[in-house]
SEDREN-323082 format. One line per 2 residues: number of its first residue (from 1); their letters; for each residue x, y, z of N, C-alpha, C. Coordinates in steps of 0.1 Angstrom, whole numbers, padded with zeros to 4 digits. Layout:
N
NUM> A> X,Y,Z,X,Y,Z,X,Y,Z  ...
//
This chain:
198
1> MQ> -0023,-0497,0525,-0017,-0500,0511,-0020,-0499,0500  -0034,-0502,0502,-0045,-0505,0486,-0040,-0489,0481
3> RI> -0043,-0480,0490,-0042,-0463,0486,-0027,-0459,0482  -0022,-0466,0483,-0003,-0464,0477,-0006,-0470,0468
5> RS> -0014,-0481,0464,-0007,-0490,0450,-0018,-0483,0440  -0029,-0477,0445,-0040,-0471,0436,-0033,-0455,0430
7> IL> -0022,-0449,0436,-0011,-0441,0436,-0002,-0440,0425  0002,-0455,0430,0014,-0460,0423,0006,-0465,0407
9> IA> -0003,-0470,0408,-0008,-0474,0393,-0013,-0461,0383  -0019,-0450,0393,-0020,-0439,0384,-0012,-0429,0381
11> FG> 0000,-0434,0387,0009,-0425,0382,0017,-0432,0372  0018,-0444,0373,0024,-0452,0361,0017,-0450,0351
13> LF> 0002,-0451,0352,-0006,-0449,0338,-0002,-0432,0334  0000,-0425,0338,0002,-0409,0335,0017,-0409,0330
15> AF> 0025,-0417,0335,0039,-0416,0331,0036,-0425,0315  0032,-0434,0313,0029,-0441,0303,0025,-0433,0292
17> AC> 0013,-0427,0294,0004,-0416,0287,0016,-0406,0281  0023,-0400,0290,0031,-0388,0287,0045,-0395,0275
19> SS> 0048,-0405,0281,0058,-0411,0274,0056,-0413,0261  0041,-0414,0257,0041,-0421,0244,0036,-0405,0234
21> AS> 0028,-0396,0243,0029,-0385,0233,0041,-0376,0233  0050,-0381,0241,0064,-0372,0236,0073,-0380,0228
23> AY> 0068,-0393,0225,0075,-0404,0217,0075,-0400,0202  0062,-0391,0196,0055,-0387,0184,0069,-0380,0176
25> DP> 0074,-0387,0167,0080,-0377,0158,0077,-0371,0146  0073,-0357,0146,0065,-0351,0134,0079,-0347,0126
27> SP> 0090,-0349,0123,0100,-0344,0116,0101,-0356,0103  0103,-0350,0091,0107,-0361,0082,0114,-0371,0080
29> LQ> 0107,-0379,0075,0119,-0392,0074,0132,-0394,0064  0135,-0381,0060,0150,-0380,0059,0153,-0365,0058
31> DF> 0163,-0363,0054,0167,-0343,0055,0160,-0337,0046  0157,-0343,0033,0153,-0333,0025,0145,-0345,0010
33> CV> 0139,-0337,0005,0135,-0343,-0006,0128,-0331,-0017  0140,-0331,-0027,0138,-0318,-0036,0129,-0322,-0046
35> AI> 0119,-0312,-0048,0107,-0314,-0059,0113,-0312,-0075  0110,-0321,-0081,0110,-0320,-0093,0102,-0323,-0101
37> KD> 0100,-0316,-0116,0087,-0313,-0124,0086,-0329,-0134  0095,-0333,-0136,0099,-0345,-0147,0092,-0359,-0137
39> IN> 0083,-0362,-0140,0077,-0374,-0134,0083,-0387,-0138  0091,-0388,-0149,0100,-0400,-0155,0104,-0404,-0146
41> NG> 0116,-0395,-0140,0129,-0395,-0131,0125,-0393,-0116  0115,-0397,-0110,0116,-0391,-0096,0104,-0399,-0089
43> VF> 0107,-0403,-0077,0094,-0408,-0068,0084,-0396,-0064  0073,-0401,-0063,0057,-0392,-0057,0061,-0394,-0044
45> VN> 0061,-0380,-0036,0058,-0377,-0020,0053,-0365,-0018  0045,-0365,-0009,0040,-0359,-0004,0031,-0343,-0015
47> GK> 0027,-0348,-0027,0021,-0342,-0038,0031,-0340,-0046  0045,-0341,-0047,0054,-0338,-0055,0060,-0349,-0061
49> FW> 0068,-0349,-0072,0080,-0359,-0074,0092,-0355,-0070  0098,-0360,-0064,0113,-0359,-0060,0126,-0364,-0069
51> KD> 0139,-0356,-0065,0148,-0365,-0074,0157,-0372,-0058  0165,-0379,-0068,0174,-0388,-0058,0185,-0376,-0052
53> PK> 0184,-0378,-0036,0194,-0366,-0028,0208,-0364,-0036  0215,-0376,-0038,0225,-0372,-0043,0225,-0366,-0055
55> LA> 0216,-0362,-0064,0215,-0352,-0074,0211,-0337,-0068  0210,-0336,-0059,0206,-0324,-0053,0216,-0311,-0055
57> VA> 0213,-0300,-0056,0227,-0290,-0057,0222,-0279,-0050  0229,-0265,-0048,0227,-0257,-0039,0214,-0248,-0044
59> ED> 0211,-0246,-0057,0202,-0239,-0062,0186,-0245,-0056  0187,-0258,-0055,0173,-0266,-0053,0170,-0260,-0039
61> FF> 0177,-0249,-0032,0174,-0245,-0020,0175,-0230,-0018  0172,-0225,-0032,0177,-0211,-0030,0167,-0201,-0041
63> FS> 0162,-0189,-0031,0157,-0182,-0038,0158,-0170,-0042  0158,-0160,-0056,0166,-0143,-0051,0151,-0138,-0056
65> GL> 0150,-0128,-0050,0139,-0114,-0056,0131,-0110,-0047  0132,-0117,-0033,0122,-0111,-0024,0125,-0098,-0018
67> NR> 0136,-0092,-0026,0136,-0079,-0020,0128,-0069,-0032  0122,-0073,-0043,0113,-0063,-0051,0102,-0066,-0048
69> PG> 0093,-0049,-0046,0082,-0050,-0041,0074,-0057,-0054  0060,-0056,-0048,0048,-0066,-0056,0039,-0052,-0061
71> NT> 0033,-0054,-0071,0016,-0047,-0072,0008,-0043,-0063  0007,-0033,-0055,-0004,-0035,-0048,-0019,-0025,-0055
73> SN> -0017,-0023,-0070,-0034,-0017,-0074,-0038,-0027,-0076  -0050,-0032,-0069,-0057,-0040,-0069,-0070,-0035,-0058
75> PV> -0082,-0043,-0058,-0091,-0038,-0047,-0090,-0043,-0032  -0076,-0050,-0030,-0074,-0051,-0013,-0060,-0043,-0010
77> GS> -0054,-0036,-0019,-0048,-0027,-0020,-0035,-0036,-0014  -0029,-0050,-0015,-0019,-0055,-0013,-0010,-0064,-0020
79> NV> -0003,-0068,-0020,0003,-0080,-0029,0010,-0089,-0020  0009,-0105,-0020,0015,-0114,-0016,0024,-0118,-0026
81> SM> 0039,-0120,-0023,0048,-0129,-0030,0050,-0141,-0025  0047,-0151,-0027,0049,-0162,-0020,0059,-0174,-0029
83> IN> 0067,-0176,-0017,0081,-0186,-0016,0076,-0197,-0014  0073,-0206,-0020,0070,-0221,-0015,0074,-0231,-0025
85> VD> 0072,-0242,-0024,0078,-0256,-0029,0082,-0253,-0044  0071,-0246,-0055,0072,-0243,-0068,0083,-0231,-0069
87> QI> 0087,-0226,-0061,0098,-0216,-0062,0112,-0221,-0057  0111,-0230,-0043,0124,-0236,-0037,0120,-0250,-0035
89> PG> 0121,-0256,-0047,0122,-0273,-0042,0126,-0279,-0036  0134,-0275,-0025,0140,-0279,-0015,0133,-0279,-0002
91> LN> 0122,-0272,-0002,0110,-0269,0005,0101,-0282,0006  0103,-0292,-0003,0093,-0303,-0004,0096,-0309,0010
93> TL> 0083,-0316,0014,0083,-0320,0028,0085,-0312,0040  0093,-0298,0039,0097,-0297,0050,0083,-0290,0058
95> GI> 0073,-0289,0051,0063,-0281,0058,0062,-0268,0060  0069,-0259,0055,0072,-0243,0057,0069,-0235,0041
97> SL> 0068,-0225,0043,0069,-0215,0035,0072,-0198,0039  0075,-0191,0028,0075,-0178,0031,0068,-0168,0025
99> IR> 0062,-0158,0030,0058,-0148,0017,0061,-0132,0023  0063,-0126,0010,0068,-0112,0013,0051,-0105,0008
101> ID> 0047,-0097,0017,0035,-0089,0018,0038,-0074,0014  0034,-0068,0005,0033,-0052,0001,0022,-0047,0004
103> YA> 0021,-0037,0011,0007,-0031,0013,0008,-0014,0008  -0004,-0013,0000,-0007,0003,-0003,-0011,0008,0007
105> PY> -0010,0020,0006,-0018,0033,0023,-0029,0026,0020  -0033,0019,0031,-0049,0013,0034,-0051,0001,0032
107> GV> -0040,-0006,0027,-0042,-0019,0019,-0043,-0026,0033  -0051,-0042,0028,-0053,-0050,0038,-0049,-0064,0034
109> NP> -0046,-0076,0043,-0041,-0088,0037,-0040,-0096,0052  -0042,-0110,0051,-0043,-0121,0063,-0032,-0132,0063
111> PP> -0021,-0129,0069,-0009,-0142,0069,-0008,-0143,0084  -0006,-0157,0089,-0003,-0162,0100,0004,-0158,0112
113> IL> 0019,-0154,0113,0028,-0148,0118,0034,-0134,0105  0038,-0127,0114,0037,-0115,0109,0053,-0105,0111
115> LV> 0060,-0101,0105,0071,-0094,0108,0072,-0082,0100  0067,-0071,0109,0069,-0056,0098,0083,-0049,0096
117> VE> 0086,-0052,0083,0099,-0042,0082,0098,-0027,0076  0085,-0024,0072,0083,-0010,0067,0070,-0008,0072
119> GT> 0065,0003,0074,0053,0012,0077,0046,0008,0089  0035,0011,0092,0028,0008,0103,0013,0000,0100
121> LY> 0010,-0009,0107,0000,-0020,0105,-0009,-0021,0119  -0026,-0022,0114,-0034,-0024,0127,-0036,-0040,0125
123> VS> -0031,-0048,0132,-0037,-0061,0132,-0046,-0065,0144  -0050,-0078,0138,-0061,-0082,0142,-0064,-0095,0141
125> FV> -0071,-0105,0152,-0079,-0116,0150,-0089,-0120,0162  -0098,-0126,0157,-0110,-0130,0164,-0112,-0144,0167
127> TA> -0115,-0145,0182,-0114,-0159,0184,-0130,-0163,0181  -0133,-0179,0180,-0141,-0186,0178,-0154,-0183,0184
129> NP> -0164,-0189,0183,-0179,-0188,0188,-0178,-0193,0205  -0181,-0188,0211,-0192,-0182,0214,-0189,-0169,0218
131> DN> -0174,-0166,0219,-0170,-0154,0225,-0164,-0145,0213  -0161,-0146,0201,-0160,-0140,0191,-0153,-0127,0199
133> RL> -0138,-0127,0208,-0132,-0115,0210,-0121,-0111,0200  -0120,-0098,0201,-0113,-0093,0193,-0101,-0088,0197
135> FT> -0089,-0093,0190,-0076,-0090,0193,-0067,-0081,0184  -0064,-0071,0189,-0059,-0059,0181,-0044,-0054,0188
137> KI> -0038,-0050,0175,-0025,-0044,0180,-0018,-0035,0168  -0011,-0024,0172,-0006,-0016,0160,0009,-0019,0163
139> LN> 0014,-0021,0148,0027,-0029,0145,0036,-0020,0137  0049,-0018,0144,0059,-0009,0137,0071,-0014,0131
141> PG> 0078,-0011,0125,0088,-0018,0118,0100,-0025,0132  0100,-0038,0128,0105,-0047,0138,0096,-0056,0150
143> DV> 0084,-0051,0147,0075,-0056,0157,0070,-0071,0150  0066,-0084,0152,0062,-0097,0154,0050,-0098,0159
145> FV> 0039,-0104,0151,0027,-0105,0156,0023,-0121,0153  0018,-0129,0160,0011,-0141,0157,-0002,-0146,0158
147> FP> -0009,-0151,0143,-0022,-0153,0143,-0025,-0167,0144  -0033,-0170,0157,-0035,-0184,0162,-0041,-0193,0148
149> FG> -0037,-0204,0146,-0042,-0211,0134,-0056,-0213,0132  -0064,-0210,0122,-0079,-0215,0121,-0088,-0201,0122
151> LI> -0082,-0191,0131,-0088,-0179,0133,-0088,-0165,0122  -0101,-0163,0123,-0101,-0148,0112,-0092,-0141,0115
153> HF> -0083,-0136,0106,-0074,-0124,0109,-0071,-0117,0098  -0065,-0104,0103,-0064,-0094,0090,-0053,-0083,0096
155> QF> -0047,-0078,0084,-0039,-0065,0089,-0041,-0056,0077  -0041,-0044,0083,-0047,-0032,0074,-0033,-0018,0078
157> NI> -0030,-0014,0066,-0022,-0006,0066,-0028,0009,0068  -0023,0014,0084,-0027,0025,0086,-0021,0037,0086
159> GK> -0006,0037,0077,0000,0048,0077,-0003,0051,0057  0002,0065,0056,0003,0072,0045,0011,0067,0034
161> TA> 0020,0059,0037,0029,0054,0029,0030,0038,0030  0037,0031,0021,0035,0015,0017,0041,0008,0031
163> AV> 0036,-0004,0030,0041,-0008,0042,0047,-0025,0037  0058,-0028,0040,0063,-0043,0039,0060,-0051,0050
165> TF> 0058,-0065,0050,0060,-0075,0059,0067,-0087,0051  0072,-0099,0058,0071,-0111,0056,0065,-0119,0068
167> AG> 0060,-0132,0063,0056,-0141,0070,0058,-0152,0069  0059,-0161,0080,0062,-0176,0078,0047,-0187,0077
169> LN> 0048,-0196,0069,0036,-0204,0068,0040,-0217,0073  0028,-0225,0077,0032,-0240,0082,0027,-0248,0069
171> SQ> 0032,-0245,0062,0027,-0255,0044,0038,-0250,0037  0040,-0264,0030,0051,-0260,0019,0045,-0254,0010
173> NA> 0031,-0255,0007,0022,-0247,-0006,0011,-0245,0000  0011,-0235,0009,-0003,-0228,0013,-0012,-0225,0005
175> GV> -0026,-0226,0008,-0033,-0221,-0001,-0042,-0206,0009  -0052,-0197,0002,-0056,-0187,0006,-0071,-0188,0005
177> IT> -0080,-0183,0018,-0097,-0183,0019,-0098,-0168,0021  -0102,-0161,0015,-0108,-0147,0017,-0122,-0146,0018
179> IA> -0124,-0147,0030,-0139,-0152,0032,-0149,-0144,0027  -0149,-0132,0022,-0157,-0124,0019,-0160,-0133,0004
181> NA> -0150,-0135,-0004,-0151,-0141,-0018,-0155,-0154,-0016  -0149,-0163,-0005,-0155,-0176,-0001,-0173,-0175,-0003
183> VF> -0178,-0168,0006,-0191,-0168,0010,-0200,-0161,0001  -0194,-0149,-0005,-0205,-0143,-0013,-0199,-0145,-0029
185> GS> -0190,-0152,-0032,-0184,-0154,-0048,-0183,-0169,-0050  -0189,-0175,-0041,-0185,-0192,-0044,-0195,-0197,-0053
187> NS> -0188,-0208,-0060,-0193,-0213,-0075,-0196,-0228,-0072  -0209,-0229,-0072,-0220,-0222,-0073,-0223,-0214,-0065
189> PI> -0233,-0206,-0067,-0234,-0192,-0050,-0246,-0201,-0041  -0238,-0198,-0029,-0250,-0198,-0018,-0259,-0195,-0020
191> NP> -0268,-0201,-0016,-0285,-0195,-0015,-0287,-0183,-0010  -0295,-0173,-0014,-0291,-0160,-0009,-0303,-0163,0005
193> DV> -0311,-0170,0007,-0319,-0174,0021,-0305,-0177,0031  -0298,-0189,0027,-0287,-0186,0037,-0278,-0175,0041
195> LA> -0276,-0170,0032,-0267,-0159,0034,-0277,-0149,0041  -0283,-0145,0041,-0293,-0134,0050,-0296,-0138,0059
197> KA> -0299,-0153,0063,-0298,-0160,0079,-0286,-0160,0086  -0277,-0158,0080,-0262,-0159,0088,-0257,-0143,0089
//
């Protein structure tokens, strides 16, 4: 009898723990909070001022121009066209954004989920310490690849023509950290003894 009681208590605790975890609601508190630049006529939410939802219009949720290629004449041979809350005010509080990436031949860049529209890319990510395992794949038009959150990743255009991809981001205003620039070009510089040791 004691054993059955212990099993029932353990099962009850397990059920309670599962129900608590599934009760979490990550969704916004309302359908949308359109961002505005006028700080005198808005409420501050999630890093942006937002307007009264009754004043929202279709243009608050619209952007045109992602069909135009970006300039890839730079040291990395790629260009990111970011569509975030600054371009589409209706993205405010939704936690998402979209980018178009243009690659010159042999250009390189790193987003988290990628859809190849044109060209051929060599994509890769590396797992965390201590394994540092490398995952690689060659992508062609129509292929999609996901890069796990927080892991070092890149895409390299291995074709002789330009490549185009679209990527979704899990932030309404995502930042970019280029590892080499952050480590070797920090402001103030990292002590060279530390860099040599690393």
